[in-house]
mmCIF file of the N, C-alpha and C atoms, coordinates in Angstrom:
data_MODEL
# 
_entry.id   MODEL 
# 
loop_
_atom_site.group_PDB 
_atom_site.id 
_atom_site.type_symbol 
_atom_site.label_atom_id 
_atom_site.label_alt_id 
_atom_site.label_comp_id 
_atom_site.label_asym_id 
_atom_site.label_entity_id 
_atom_site.label_seq_id 
_atom_site.pdbx_PDB_ins_code 
_atom_site.Cartn_x 
_atom_site.Cartn_y 
_atom_site.Cartn_z 
_atom_site.occupancy 
_atom_site.B_iso_or_equiv 
_atom_site.pdbx_formal_charge 
_atom_site.auth_seq_id 
_atom_site.auth_comp_id 
_atom_site.auth_asym_id 
_atom_site.auth_atom_id 
_atom_site.pdbx_PDB_model_num 
ATOM 1   N N  . MET A 1 1  ? -26.923 14.034 13.731  1.00 0.00 ? 1  MET A N  1 
ATOM 2   C CA . MET A 1 1  ? -28.122 14.848 12.594  1.00 0.00 ? 1  MET A CA 1 
ATOM 3   C C  . MET A 1 1  ? -27.489 15.426 11.232  1.00 0.00 ? 1  MET A C  1 
ATOM 4   N N  . LEU A 1 2  ? -27.949 14.943 10.174  1.00 0.00 ? 2  LEU A N  1 
ATOM 5   C CA . LEU A 1 2  ? -28.118 15.093 9.349   1.00 0.00 ? 2  LEU A CA 1 
ATOM 6   C C  . LEU A 1 2  ? -28.287 16.543 8.730   1.00 0.00 ? 2  LEU A C  1 
ATOM 7   N N  . LYS A 1 3  ? -26.808 16.987 7.561   1.00 0.00 ? 3  LYS A N  1 
ATOM 8   C CA . LYS A 1 3  ? -26.859 18.315 6.852   1.00 0.00 ? 3  LYS A CA 1 
ATOM 9   C C  . LYS A 1 3  ? -27.698 19.008 6.304   1.00 0.00 ? 3  LYS A C  1 
ATOM 10  N N  . ARG A 1 4  ? -28.827 19.963 6.443   1.00 0.00 ? 4  ARG A N  1 
ATOM 11  C CA . ARG A 1 4  ? -29.613 20.494 5.597   1.00 0.00 ? 4  ARG A CA 1 
ATOM 12  C C  . ARG A 1 4  ? -29.621 21.530 4.789   1.00 0.00 ? 4  ARG A C  1 
ATOM 13  N N  . THR A 1 5  ? -28.384 22.463 5.104   1.00 0.00 ? 5  THR A N  1 
ATOM 14  C CA . THR A 1 5  ? -28.186 23.513 4.631   1.00 0.00 ? 5  THR A CA 1 
ATOM 15  C C  . THR A 1 5  ? -26.981 23.675 3.711   1.00 0.00 ? 5  THR A C  1 
ATOM 16  N N  . PHE A 1 6  ? -26.942 24.098 2.893   1.00 0.00 ? 6  PHE A N  1 
ATOM 17  C CA . PHE A 1 6  ? -25.752 23.707 1.742   1.00 0.00 ? 6  PHE A CA 1 
ATOM 18  C C  . PHE A 1 6  ? -25.899 25.333 1.186   1.00 0.00 ? 6  PHE A C  1 
ATOM 19  N N  . ARG A 1 7  ? -24.056 25.312 1.132   1.00 0.00 ? 7  ARG A N  1 
ATOM 20  C CA . ARG A 1 7  ? -23.960 27.061 0.363   1.00 0.00 ? 7  ARG A CA 1 
ATOM 21  C C  . ARG A 1 7  ? -23.039 27.117 -1.011  1.00 0.00 ? 7  ARG A C  1 
ATOM 22  N N  . VAL A 1 8  ? -23.921 27.897 -1.648  1.00 0.00 ? 8  VAL A N  1 
ATOM 23  C CA . VAL A 1 8  ? -23.654 28.097 -2.937  1.00 0.00 ? 8  VAL A CA 1 
ATOM 24  C C  . VAL A 1 8  ? -22.934 29.511 -3.300  1.00 0.00 ? 8  VAL A C  1 
ATOM 25  N N  . LYS A 1 9  ? -21.780 29.704 -3.848  1.00 0.00 ? 9  LYS A N  1 
ATOM 26  C CA . LYS A 1 9  ? -20.869 31.252 -4.015  1.00 0.00 ? 9  LYS A CA 1 
ATOM 27  C C  . LYS A 1 9  ? -21.002 31.052 -5.165  1.00 0.00 ? 9  LYS A C  1 
ATOM 28  N N  . ALA A 1 10 ? -20.646 32.442 -6.130  1.00 0.00 ? 10 ALA A N  1 
ATOM 29  C CA . ALA A 1 10 ? -20.637 32.648 -7.662  1.00 0.00 ? 10 ALA A CA 1 
ATOM 30  C C  . ALA A 1 10 ? -19.635 33.450 -7.106  1.00 0.00 ? 10 ALA A C  1 
ATOM 31  N N  . VAL A 1 11 ? -18.027 33.435 -7.957  1.00 0.00 ? 11 VAL A N  1 
ATOM 32  C CA . VAL A 1 11 ? -16.596 34.340 -7.538  1.00 0.00 ? 11 VAL A CA 1 
ATOM 33  C C  . VAL A 1 11 ? -16.131 34.691 -9.423  1.00 0.00 ? 11 VAL A C  1 
ATOM 34  N N  . TRP A 1 12 ? -16.025 35.627 -9.558  1.00 0.00 ? 12 TRP A N  1 
ATOM 35  C CA . TRP A 1 12 ? -15.903 35.931 -10.823 1.00 0.00 ? 12 TRP A CA 1 
ATOM 36  C C  . TRP A 1 12 ? -14.365 36.230 -10.666 1.00 0.00 ? 12 TRP A C  1 
ATOM 37  N N  . ASP A 1 13 ? -13.269 35.106 -11.760 1.00 0.00 ? 13 ASP A N  1 
ATOM 38  C CA . ASP A 1 13 ? -12.435 34.643 -12.255 1.00 0.00 ? 13 ASP A CA 1 
ATOM 39  C C  . ASP A 1 13 ? -12.353 35.538 -13.583 1.00 0.00 ? 13 ASP A C  1 
ATOM 40  N N  . ASP A 1 14 ? -11.423 36.849 -13.217 1.00 0.00 ? 14 ASP A N  1 
ATOM 41  C CA . ASP A 1 14 ? -11.160 38.249 -14.253 1.00 0.00 ? 14 ASP A CA 1 
ATOM 42  C C  . ASP A 1 14 ? -10.171 37.482 -15.263 1.00 0.00 ? 14 ASP A C  1 
ATOM 43  N N  . GLU A 1 15 ? -9.248  36.409 -14.783 1.00 0.00 ? 15 GLU A N  1 
ATOM 44  C CA . GLU A 1 15 ? -8.497  35.877 -15.588 1.00 0.00 ? 15 GLU A CA 1 
ATOM 45  C C  . GLU A 1 15 ? -8.645  35.159 -16.573 1.00 0.00 ? 15 GLU A C  1 
ATOM 46  N N  . ALA A 1 16 ? -9.671  34.050 -16.545 1.00 0.00 ? 16 ALA A N  1 
ATOM 47  C CA . ALA A 1 16 ? -10.132 32.693 -16.871 1.00 0.00 ? 16 ALA A CA 1 
ATOM 48  C C  . ALA A 1 16 ? -11.771 33.136 -16.920 1.00 0.00 ? 16 ALA A C  1 
ATOM 49  N N  . LYS A 1 17 ? -12.141 34.621 -16.740 1.00 0.00 ? 17 LYS A N  1 
ATOM 50  C CA . LYS A 1 17 ? -13.610 35.479 -17.559 1.00 0.00 ? 17 LYS A CA 1 
ATOM 51  C C  . LYS A 1 17 ? -14.274 34.598 -17.427 1.00 0.00 ? 17 LYS A C  1 
ATOM 52  N N  . VAL A 1 18 ? -14.366 33.744 -16.152 1.00 0.00 ? 18 VAL A N  1 
ATOM 53  C CA . VAL A 1 18 ? -15.936 32.619 -15.669 1.00 0.00 ? 18 VAL A CA 1 
ATOM 54  C C  . VAL A 1 18 ? -16.209 33.052 -14.716 1.00 0.00 ? 18 VAL A C  1 
ATOM 55  N N  . PHE A 1 19 ? -17.040 32.954 -14.102 1.00 0.00 ? 19 PHE A N  1 
ATOM 56  C CA . PHE A 1 19 ? -17.950 32.855 -12.692 1.00 0.00 ? 19 PHE A CA 1 
ATOM 57  C C  . PHE A 1 19 ? -17.191 31.188 -11.648 1.00 0.00 ? 19 PHE A C  1 
ATOM 58  N N  . TYR A 1 20 ? -16.680 30.904 -11.247 1.00 0.00 ? 20 TYR A N  1 
ATOM 59  C CA . TYR A 1 20 ? -16.843 29.668 -10.623 1.00 0.00 ? 20 TYR A CA 1 
ATOM 60  C C  . TYR A 1 20 ? -17.267 29.537 -9.302  1.00 0.00 ? 20 TYR A C  1 
ATOM 61  N N  . SER A 1 21 ? -17.505 28.003 -8.463  1.00 0.00 ? 21 SER A N  1 
ATOM 62  C CA . SER A 1 21 ? -17.953 28.070 -7.417  1.00 0.00 ? 21 SER A CA 1 
ATOM 63  C C  . SER A 1 21 ? -16.984 27.415 -6.043  1.00 0.00 ? 21 SER A C  1 
ATOM 64  N N  . GLU A 1 22 ? -17.939 28.811 -5.202  1.00 0.00 ? 22 GLU A N  1 
ATOM 65  C CA . GLU A 1 22 ? -17.024 28.287 -4.141  1.00 0.00 ? 22 GLU A CA 1 
ATOM 66  C C  . GLU A 1 22 ? -18.520 27.682 -3.411  1.00 0.00 ? 22 GLU A C  1 
ATOM 67  N N  . SER A 1 23 ? -18.110 26.876 -2.101  1.00 0.00 ? 23 SER A N  1 
ATOM 68  C CA . SER A 1 23 ? -19.426 26.065 -2.006  1.00 0.00 ? 23 SER A CA 1 
ATOM 69  C C  . SER A 1 23 ? -19.096 24.284 -0.800  1.00 0.00 ? 23 SER A C  1 
ATOM 70  N N  . ASP A 1 24 ? -19.601 24.538 -0.006  1.00 0.00 ? 24 ASP A N  1 
ATOM 71  C CA . ASP A 1 24 ? -19.688 23.454 1.238   1.00 0.00 ? 24 ASP A CA 1 
ATOM 72  C C  . ASP A 1 24 ? -20.119 21.980 0.803   1.00 0.00 ? 24 ASP A C  1 
ATOM 73  N N  . ILE A 1 25 ? -20.649 21.716 -0.894  1.00 0.00 ? 25 ILE A N  1 
ATOM 74  C CA . ILE A 1 25 ? -20.909 20.318 -0.865  1.00 0.00 ? 25 ILE A CA 1 
ATOM 75  C C  . ILE A 1 25 ? -20.018 19.626 -2.241  1.00 0.00 ? 25 ILE A C  1 
ATOM 76  N N  . GLU A 1 26 ? -19.587 18.972 -1.430  1.00 0.00 ? 26 GLU A N  1 
ATOM 77  C CA . GLU A 1 26 ? -18.511 17.992 -1.973  1.00 0.00 ? 26 GLU A CA 1 
ATOM 78  C C  . GLU A 1 26 ? -18.517 17.257 -3.436  1.00 0.00 ? 26 GLU A C  1 
ATOM 79  N N  . GLY A 1 27 ? -18.217 17.709 -4.658  1.00 0.00 ? 27 GLY A N  1 
ATOM 80  C CA . GLY A 1 27 ? -18.407 17.399 -5.408  1.00 0.00 ? 27 GLY A CA 1 
ATOM 81  C C  . GLY A 1 27 ? -18.775 18.102 -6.317  1.00 0.00 ? 27 GLY A C  1 
ATOM 82  N N  . LEU A 1 28 ? -19.242 19.598 -5.840  1.00 0.00 ? 28 LEU A N  1 
ATOM 83  C CA . LEU A 1 28 ? -19.874 20.191 -6.793  1.00 0.00 ? 28 LEU A CA 1 
ATOM 84  C C  . LEU A 1 28 ? -19.006 21.855 -7.391  1.00 0.00 ? 28 LEU A C  1 
ATOM 85  N N  . HIS A 1 29 ? -18.579 21.451 -8.749  1.00 0.00 ? 29 HIS A N  1 
ATOM 86  C CA . HIS A 1 29 ? -17.580 22.366 -8.935  1.00 0.00 ? 29 HIS A CA 1 
ATOM 87  C C  . HIS A 1 29 ? -17.901 23.148 -10.267 1.00 0.00 ? 29 HIS A C  1 
ATOM 88  N N  . ILE A 1 30 ? -18.131 24.739 -10.582 1.00 0.00 ? 30 ILE A N  1 
ATOM 89  C CA . ILE A 1 30 ? -18.810 25.190 -12.051 1.00 0.00 ? 30 ILE A CA 1 
ATOM 90  C C  . ILE A 1 30 ? -18.307 26.192 -11.834 1.00 0.00 ? 30 ILE A C  1 
ATOM 91  N N  . GLU A 1 31 ? -17.896 25.967 -13.466 1.00 0.00 ? 31 GLU A N  1 
ATOM 92  C CA . GLU A 1 31 ? -17.763 27.057 -14.244 1.00 0.00 ? 31 GLU A CA 1 
ATOM 93  C C  . GLU A 1 31 ? -18.259 27.108 -15.212 1.00 0.00 ? 31 GLU A C  1 
ATOM 94  N N  . ALA A 1 32 ? -18.431 29.464 -15.039 1.00 0.00 ? 32 ALA A N  1 
ATOM 95  C CA . ALA A 1 32 ? -19.420 29.343 -16.306 1.00 0.00 ? 32 ALA A CA 1 
ATOM 96  C C  . ALA A 1 32 ? -19.293 30.906 -16.446 1.00 0.00 ? 32 ALA A C  1 
ATOM 97  N N  . ALA A 1 33 ? -19.503 30.748 -18.254 1.00 0.00 ? 33 ALA A N  1 
ATOM 98  C CA . ALA A 1 33 ? -19.558 32.639 -18.961 1.00 0.00 ? 33 ALA A CA 1 
ATOM 99  C C  . ALA A 1 33 ? -20.346 33.466 -17.804 1.00 0.00 ? 33 ALA A C  1 
ATOM 100 N N  . THR A 1 34 ? -21.325 33.094 -17.975 1.00 0.00 ? 34 THR A N  1 
ATOM 101 C CA . THR A 1 34 ? -22.413 33.762 -17.195 1.00 0.00 ? 34 THR A CA 1 
ATOM 102 C C  . THR A 1 34 ? -23.539 33.345 -15.687 1.00 0.00 ? 34 THR A C  1 
ATOM 103 N N  . LEU A 1 35 ? -23.721 34.098 -15.058 1.00 0.00 ? 35 LEU A N  1 
ATOM 104 C CA . LEU A 1 35 ? -24.769 34.402 -13.938 1.00 0.00 ? 35 LEU A CA 1 
ATOM 105 C C  . LEU A 1 35 ? -25.735 33.533 -13.892 1.00 0.00 ? 35 LEU A C  1 
ATOM 106 N N  . ASP A 1 36 ? -26.743 33.040 -14.939 1.00 0.00 ? 36 ASP A N  1 
ATOM 107 C CA . ASP A 1 36 ? -27.653 33.021 -15.565 1.00 0.00 ? 36 ASP A CA 1 
ATOM 108 C C  . ASP A 1 36 ? -27.484 31.347 -16.137 1.00 0.00 ? 36 ASP A C  1 
ATOM 109 N N  . GLU A 1 37 ? -25.892 31.006 -16.645 1.00 0.00 ? 37 GLU A N  1 
ATOM 110 C CA . GLU A 1 37 ? -25.417 29.602 -16.577 1.00 0.00 ? 37 GLU A CA 1 
ATOM 111 C C  . GLU A 1 37 ? -24.712 28.859 -15.396 1.00 0.00 ? 37 GLU A C  1 
ATOM 112 N N  . PHE A 1 38 ? -24.271 29.727 -14.874 1.00 0.00 ? 38 PHE A N  1 
ATOM 113 C CA . PHE A 1 38 ? -24.515 29.789 -13.316 1.00 0.00 ? 38 PHE A CA 1 
ATOM 114 C C  . PHE A 1 38 ? -25.278 28.818 -12.932 1.00 0.00 ? 38 PHE A C  1 
ATOM 115 N N  . GLU A 1 39 ? -26.247 29.613 -13.010 1.00 0.00 ? 39 GLU A N  1 
ATOM 116 C CA . GLU A 1 39 ? -27.350 29.393 -12.177 1.00 0.00 ? 39 GLU A CA 1 
ATOM 117 C C  . GLU A 1 39 ? -27.764 28.464 -12.481 1.00 0.00 ? 39 GLU A C  1 
ATOM 118 N N  . GLU A 1 40 ? -28.318 27.747 -13.653 1.00 0.00 ? 40 GLU A N  1 
ATOM 119 C CA . GLU A 1 40 ? -28.460 27.055 -14.444 1.00 0.00 ? 40 GLU A CA 1 
ATOM 120 C C  . GLU A 1 40 ? -28.086 25.991 -14.318 1.00 0.00 ? 40 GLU A C  1 
ATOM 121 N N  . ILE A 1 41 ? -27.054 25.440 -14.351 1.00 0.00 ? 41 ILE A N  1 
ATOM 122 C CA . ILE A 1 41 ? -25.847 24.339 -13.377 1.00 0.00 ? 41 ILE A CA 1 
ATOM 123 C C  . ILE A 1 41 ? -26.250 23.454 -12.279 1.00 0.00 ? 41 ILE A C  1 
ATOM 124 N N  . MET A 1 42 ? -26.206 25.244 -11.715 1.00 0.00 ? 42 MET A N  1 
ATOM 125 C CA . MET A 1 42 ? -26.269 24.981 -9.626  1.00 0.00 ? 42 MET A CA 1 
ATOM 126 C C  . MET A 1 42 ? -27.487 23.901 -9.835  1.00 0.00 ? 42 MET A C  1 
ATOM 127 N N  . MET A 1 43 ? -28.258 24.542 -10.324 1.00 0.00 ? 43 MET A N  1 
ATOM 128 C CA . MET A 1 43 ? -29.260 23.947 -10.413 1.00 0.00 ? 43 MET A CA 1 
ATOM 129 C C  . MET A 1 43 ? -30.019 22.527 -10.451 1.00 0.00 ? 43 MET A C  1 
ATOM 130 N N  . ASP A 1 44 ? -29.226 22.459 -11.375 1.00 0.00 ? 44 ASP A N  1 
ATOM 131 C CA . ASP A 1 44 ? -29.236 20.838 -12.127 1.00 0.00 ? 44 ASP A CA 1 
ATOM 132 C C  . ASP A 1 44 ? -28.440 19.920 -11.268 1.00 0.00 ? 44 ASP A C  1 
ATOM 133 N N  . GLU A 1 45 ? -27.593 20.466 -10.862 1.00 0.00 ? 45 GLU A N  1 
ATOM 134 C CA . GLU A 1 45 ? -26.382 19.025 -9.939  1.00 0.00 ? 45 GLU A CA 1 
ATOM 135 C C  . GLU A 1 45 ? -25.536 19.461 -8.758  1.00 0.00 ? 45 GLU A C  1 
ATOM 136 N N  . ALA A 1 46 ? -26.374 21.189 -8.291  1.00 0.00 ? 46 ALA A N  1 
ATOM 137 C CA . ALA A 1 46 ? -26.362 20.510 -6.880  1.00 0.00 ? 46 ALA A CA 1 
ATOM 138 C C  . ALA A 1 46 ? -27.296 19.150 -5.368  1.00 0.00 ? 46 ALA A C  1 
ATOM 139 N N  . ILE A 1 47 ? -28.034 19.821 -5.967  1.00 0.00 ? 47 ILE A N  1 
ATOM 140 C CA . ILE A 1 47 ? -28.897 18.094 -5.448  1.00 0.00 ? 47 ILE A CA 1 
ATOM 141 C C  . ILE A 1 47 ? -28.610 17.228 -5.460  1.00 0.00 ? 47 ILE A C  1 
ATOM 142 N N  . ASP A 1 48 ? -27.917 16.110 -6.143  1.00 0.00 ? 48 ASP A N  1 
ATOM 143 C CA . ASP A 1 48 ? -27.205 15.107 -6.708  1.00 0.00 ? 48 ASP A CA 1 
ATOM 144 C C  . ASP A 1 48 ? -26.385 15.091 -6.144  1.00 0.00 ? 48 ASP A C  1 
ATOM 145 N N  . MET A 1 49 ? -25.571 16.524 -5.944  1.00 0.00 ? 49 MET A N  1 
ATOM 146 C CA . MET A 1 49 ? -24.033 16.050 -5.247  1.00 0.00 ? 49 MET A CA 1 
ATOM 147 C C  . MET A 1 49 ? -24.092 16.008 -4.455  1.00 0.00 ? 49 MET A C  1 
ATOM 148 N N  . ILE A 1 50 ? -25.278 16.764 -3.407  1.00 0.00 ? 50 ILE A N  1 
ATOM 149 C CA . ILE A 1 50 ? -26.170 16.439 -1.656  1.00 0.00 ? 50 ILE A CA 1 
ATOM 150 C C  . ILE A 1 50 ? -26.044 14.981 -1.733  1.00 0.00 ? 50 ILE A C  1 
ATOM 151 N N  . ILE A 1 51 ? -26.926 14.374 -2.732  1.00 0.00 ? 51 ILE A N  1 
ATOM 152 C CA . ILE A 1 51 ? -27.784 13.484 -2.397  1.00 0.00 ? 51 ILE A CA 1 
ATOM 153 C C  . ILE A 1 51 ? -26.405 12.373 -2.505  1.00 0.00 ? 51 ILE A C  1 
ATOM 154 N N  . SER A 1 52 ? -25.489 12.178 -3.505  1.00 0.00 ? 52 SER A N  1 
ATOM 155 C CA . SER A 1 52 ? -24.518 11.619 -3.736  1.00 0.00 ? 52 SER A CA 1 
ATOM 156 C C  . SER A 1 52 ? -23.470 11.348 -3.364  1.00 0.00 ? 52 SER A C  1 
ATOM 157 N N  . ASN A 1 53 ? -22.817 12.706 -2.221  1.00 0.00 ? 53 ASN A N  1 
ATOM 158 C CA . ASN A 1 53 ? -21.792 12.750 -1.383  1.00 0.00 ? 53 ASN A CA 1 
ATOM 159 C C  . ASN A 1 53 ? -22.260 13.059 0.445   1.00 0.00 ? 53 ASN A C  1 
ATOM 160 N N  . HIS A 1 54 ? -23.221 13.182 0.528   1.00 0.00 ? 54 HIS A N  1 
ATOM 161 C CA . HIS A 1 54 ? -23.781 13.376 1.848   1.00 0.00 ? 54 HIS A CA 1 
ATOM 162 C C  . HIS A 1 54 ? -24.925 12.452 2.418   1.00 0.00 ? 54 HIS A C  1 
ATOM 163 N N  . MET A 1 55 ? -25.500 12.093 1.819   1.00 0.00 ? 55 MET A N  1 
ATOM 164 C CA . MET A 1 55 ? -26.321 11.592 2.523   1.00 0.00 ? 55 MET A CA 1 
ATOM 165 C C  . MET A 1 55 ? -26.326 9.776  2.392   1.00 0.00 ? 55 MET A C  1 
ATOM 166 N N  . SER A 1 56 ? -26.243 9.227  3.111   1.00 0.00 ? 56 SER A N  1 
ATOM 167 C CA . SER A 1 56 ? -26.008 7.504  2.913   1.00 0.00 ? 56 SER A CA 1 
ATOM 168 C C  . SER A 1 56 ? -27.368 6.960  2.971   1.00 0.00 ? 56 SER A C  1 
ATOM 169 N N  . ALA A 1 57 ? -27.328 5.790  2.362   1.00 0.00 ? 57 ALA A N  1 
ATOM 170 C CA . ALA A 1 57 ? -28.396 4.917  2.276   1.00 0.00 ? 57 ALA A CA 1 
ATOM 171 C C  . ALA A 1 57 ? -28.702 5.257  3.132   1.00 0.00 ? 57 ALA A C  1 
ATOM 172 N N  . ALA A 1 58 ? -28.974 4.944  4.412   1.00 0.00 ? 58 ALA A N  1 
ATOM 173 C CA . ALA A 1 58 ? -29.598 4.781  5.324   1.00 0.00 ? 58 ALA A CA 1 
ATOM 174 C C  . ALA A 1 58 ? -30.299 6.236  5.831   1.00 0.00 ? 58 ALA A C  1 
ATOM 175 N N  . ASP A 1 59 ? -29.690 6.968  5.789   1.00 0.00 ? 59 ASP A N  1 
ATOM 176 C CA . ASP A 1 59 ? -30.437 8.226  6.017   1.00 0.00 ? 59 ASP A CA 1 
ATOM 177 C C  . ASP A 1 59 ? -30.983 8.432  4.903   1.00 0.00 ? 59 ASP A C  1 
ATOM 178 N N  . ILE A 1 60 ? -31.249 7.937  3.706   1.00 0.00 ? 60 ILE A N  1 
ATOM 179 C CA . ILE A 1 60 ? -32.448 8.625  3.469   1.00 0.00 ? 60 ILE A CA 1 
ATOM 180 C C  . ILE A 1 60 ? -33.968 7.415  3.061   1.00 0.00 ? 60 ILE A C  1 
ATOM 181 N N  . ALA A 1 61 ? -33.335 6.273  3.876   1.00 0.00 ? 61 ALA A N  1 
ATOM 182 C CA . ALA A 1 61 ? -34.054 5.469  3.680   1.00 0.00 ? 61 ALA A CA 1 
ATOM 183 C C  . ALA A 1 61 ? -34.909 4.945  5.680   1.00 0.00 ? 61 ALA A C  1 
ATOM 184 N N  . SER A 1 62 ? -34.226 6.127  6.264   1.00 0.00 ? 62 SER A N  1 
ATOM 185 C CA . SER A 1 62 ? -35.161 5.887  7.762   1.00 0.00 ? 62 SER A CA 1 
ATOM 186 C C  . SER A 1 62 ? -35.677 7.675  7.794   1.00 0.00 ? 62 SER A C  1 
ATOM 187 N N  . ARG A 1 63 ? -35.362 8.056  7.377   1.00 0.00 ? 63 ARG A N  1 
ATOM 188 C CA . ARG A 1 63 ? -36.281 9.797  6.883   1.00 0.00 ? 63 ARG A CA 1 
ATOM 189 C C  . ARG A 1 63 ? -37.154 9.936  7.028   1.00 0.00 ? 63 ARG A C  1 
ATOM 190 N N  . SER A 1 64 ? -38.038 10.896 6.642   1.00 0.00 ? 64 SER A N  1 
ATOM 191 C CA . SER A 1 64 ? -38.768 10.995 5.632   1.00 0.00 ? 64 SER A CA 1 
ATOM 192 C C  . SER A 1 64 ? -39.046 12.301 4.328   1.00 0.00 ? 64 SER A C  1 
ATOM 193 N N  . PHE A 1 65 ? -39.168 12.608 4.327   1.00 0.00 ? 65 PHE A N  1 
ATOM 194 C CA . PHE A 1 65 ? -39.048 13.414 3.178   1.00 0.00 ? 65 PHE A CA 1 
ATOM 195 C C  . PHE A 1 65 ? -38.394 14.312 3.240   1.00 0.00 ? 65 PHE A C  1 
ATOM 196 N N  . LYS A 1 66 ? -39.094 15.009 4.215   1.00 0.00 ? 66 LYS A N  1 
ATOM 197 C CA . LYS A 1 66 ? -38.850 17.119 4.516   1.00 0.00 ? 66 LYS A CA 1 
ATOM 198 C C  . LYS A 1 66 ? -38.192 16.806 5.331   1.00 0.00 ? 66 LYS A C  1 
ATOM 199 N N  . ASP A 1 67 ? -37.987 15.751 6.104   1.00 0.00 ? 67 ASP A N  1 
ATOM 200 C CA . ASP A 1 67 ? -36.423 15.618 7.154   1.00 0.00 ? 67 ASP A CA 1 
ATOM 201 C C  . ASP A 1 67 ? -35.183 15.974 5.667   1.00 0.00 ? 67 ASP A C  1 
ATOM 202 N N  . ILE A 1 68 ? -35.203 14.913 4.636   1.00 0.00 ? 68 ILE A N  1 
ATOM 203 C CA . ILE A 1 68 ? -34.045 15.005 4.286   1.00 0.00 ? 68 ILE A CA 1 
ATOM 204 C C  . ILE A 1 68 ? -33.707 15.812 2.617   1.00 0.00 ? 68 ILE A C  1 
ATOM 205 N N  . VAL A 1 69 ? -35.048 16.962 2.506   1.00 0.00 ? 69 VAL A N  1 
ATOM 206 C CA . VAL A 1 69 ? -34.966 17.950 1.357   1.00 0.00 ? 69 VAL A CA 1 
ATOM 207 C C  . VAL A 1 69 ? -34.023 18.814 1.933   1.00 0.00 ? 69 VAL A C  1 
ATOM 208 N N  . PRO A 1 70 ? -32.837 18.933 1.581   1.00 0.00 ? 70 PRO A N  1 
ATOM 209 C CA . PRO A 1 70 ? -31.369 19.575 2.102   1.00 0.00 ? 70 PRO A CA 1 
ATOM 210 C C  . PRO A 1 70 ? -32.091 21.646 1.497   1.00 0.00 ? 70 PRO A C  1 
ATOM 211 N N  . ALA A 1 71 ? -31.504 23.070 2.443   1.00 0.00 ? 71 ALA A N  1 
ATOM 212 C CA . ALA A 1 71 ? -31.634 23.985 1.510   1.00 0.00 ? 71 ALA A CA 1 
ATOM 213 C C  . ALA A 1 71 ? -30.401 24.132 0.597   1.00 0.00 ? 71 ALA A C  1 
ATOM 214 N N  . ILE A 1 72 ? -29.930 24.693 -0.276  1.00 0.00 ? 72 ILE A N  1 
ATOM 215 C CA . ILE A 1 72 ? -29.532 25.435 -0.727  1.00 0.00 ? 72 ILE A CA 1 
ATOM 216 C C  . ILE A 1 72 ? -29.476 27.177 -0.389  1.00 0.00 ? 72 ILE A C  1 
ATOM 217 N N  . ILE A 1 73 ? -28.516 27.827 -0.119  1.00 0.00 ? 73 ILE A N  1 
ATOM 218 C CA . ILE A 1 73 ? -28.608 29.624 -0.013  1.00 0.00 ? 73 ILE A CA 1 
ATOM 219 C C  . ILE A 1 73 ? -27.450 29.193 -0.686  1.00 0.00 ? 73 ILE A C  1 
ATOM 220 N N  . TRP A 1 74 ? -28.149 30.074 -2.169  1.00 0.00 ? 74 TRP A N  1 
ATOM 221 C CA . TRP A 1 74 ? -27.395 30.529 -3.153  1.00 0.00 ? 74 TRP A CA 1 
ATOM 222 C C  . TRP A 1 74 ? -27.033 32.441 -3.033  1.00 0.00 ? 74 TRP A C  1 
ATOM 223 N N  . GLN A 1 75 ? -25.702 32.102 -2.887  1.00 0.00 ? 75 GLN A N  1 
ATOM 224 C CA . GLN A 1 75 ? -25.400 33.980 -3.330  1.00 0.00 ? 75 GLN A CA 1 
ATOM 225 C C  . GLN A 1 75 ? -24.723 34.480 -4.407  1.00 0.00 ? 75 GLN A C  1 
ATOM 226 N N  . ARG A 1 76 ? -25.867 35.051 -4.812  1.00 0.00 ? 76 ARG A N  1 
ATOM 227 C CA . ARG A 1 76 ? -25.794 35.584 -6.661  1.00 0.00 ? 76 ARG A CA 1 
ATOM 228 C C  . ARG A 1 76 ? -25.089 36.767 -6.166  1.00 0.00 ? 76 ARG A C  1 
ATOM 229 N N  . PRO A 1 77 ? -23.677 37.093 -6.723  1.00 0.00 ? 77 PRO A N  1 
ATOM 230 C CA . PRO A 1 77 ? -23.116 38.654 -7.189  1.00 0.00 ? 77 PRO A CA 1 
ATOM 231 C C  . PRO A 1 77 ? -22.781 39.271 -7.268  1.00 0.00 ? 77 PRO A C  1 
ATOM 232 N N  . ASP A 1 78 ? -23.722 40.587 -7.227  1.00 0.00 ? 78 ASP A N  1 
ATOM 233 C CA . ASP A 1 78 ? -23.833 42.127 -7.327  1.00 0.00 ? 78 ASP A CA 1 
ATOM 234 C C  . ASP A 1 78 ? -22.850 41.555 -8.701  1.00 0.00 ? 78 ASP A C  1 
ATOM 235 N N  . VAL A 1 79 ? -23.866 42.318 -9.822  1.00 0.00 ? 79 VAL A N  1 
ATOM 236 C CA . VAL A 1 79 ? -22.913 41.937 -11.687 1.00 0.00 ? 79 VAL A CA 1 
ATOM 237 C C  . VAL A 1 79 ? -21.856 43.449 -11.064 1.00 0.00 ? 79 VAL A C  1 
ATOM 238 N N  . ARG A 1 80 ? -22.359 44.526 -10.314 1.00 0.00 ? 80 ARG A N  1 
ATOM 239 C CA . ARG A 1 80 ? -21.031 45.916 -10.886 1.00 0.00 ? 80 ARG A CA 1 
ATOM 240 C C  . ARG A 1 80 ? -20.622 45.053 -10.091 1.00 0.00 ? 80 ARG A C  1 
ATOM 241 N N  . GLU A 1 81 ? -19.985 44.711 -9.390  1.00 0.00 ? 81 GLU A N  1 
ATOM 242 C CA . GLU A 1 81 ? -18.203 44.008 -8.770  1.00 0.00 ? 81 GLU A CA 1 
ATOM 243 C C  . GLU A 1 81 ? -17.496 43.090 -9.698  1.00 0.00 ? 81 GLU A C  1 
ATOM 244 N N  . VAL A 1 82 ? -17.531 42.065 -11.268 1.00 0.00 ? 82 VAL A N  1 
ATOM 245 C CA . VAL A 1 82 ? -17.899 42.059 -12.360 1.00 0.00 ? 82 VAL A CA 1 
ATOM 246 C C  . VAL A 1 82 ? -17.175 42.554 -13.368 1.00 0.00 ? 82 VAL A C  1 
ATOM 247 N N  . ALA A 1 83 ? -17.702 44.015 -13.569 1.00 0.00 ? 83 ALA A N  1 
ATOM 248 C CA . ALA A 1 83 ? -17.039 45.010 -14.316 1.00 0.00 ? 83 ALA A CA 1 
ATOM 249 C C  . ALA A 1 83 ? -16.166 45.655 -14.262 1.00 0.00 ? 83 ALA A C  1 
# 
C-alpha cells in the first residue's frame, strides 16, 4: 500500500537561530529563520520530495489521483517555546 500521510515538524536550533525540519519525507531538509519562511519552503518542496522519493512511476500510473495525493501533517511549534 502506498503511504499517503507524512509528517513535518519545525524544531528551533537556539545556537544557529533557525528552525530546522524533522520529517519522514525523504530529501526534505529545511532551515529557516522564521516559521513563516519555514512553512513557505515546506509548502513549495514537500510534495515534490514525496513524489520524487516515495512514489514510483508505476504507483503514479496505476492509481487514481485521489489515491496518490499525500496528506502532510504540519506541526507548527508554539512560538513561546522559542522565546
